[in-house]
C-alpha angles and dihedrals in degrees: 000000000000095000136049115257113260117199119208114250121215093269092050091046089053091049090053092050092048091050093048088052092048093049093048091052091047093050092043092241121152105243110205096177145328127204120181114198128189093267106018144018133229118204125176115196140157113219126172117225098001128110121236091241092053092048091048092049094048092050091048093048095049094045090048090054091052093047093049092048093054105030124042093203088078096052117107095008139080115270100192136027117261113276119347137206124287132168136193114235113217106185140034090244091056090047091052092049093049094047091050090049093049095044100039116011095059091056092046090053090059093048093045097042 
């Protein structure tokens, strides 16, 4: 790594979540949930005709812009790792499980860990 790791504080996490919601509304995506953590972000969306990689990259780009506009620590350095995981959800049961995980399991991990 060429740069020191910067973890998102609660205000930065909130800014990321607000931007993900704004972008989803702008793109007419169905946003099921978003949960920004200190070192990663989970977003669950339904988007017709868009690939998971494209959606991921648009969310990352827009959230990067917001973070750089508000916090100088993010200027002139990468904010996220290259790429990132994404998965296609095929059934309503899978969607429900993913939404519960993103909304609840991440917070339980912090309490338990």
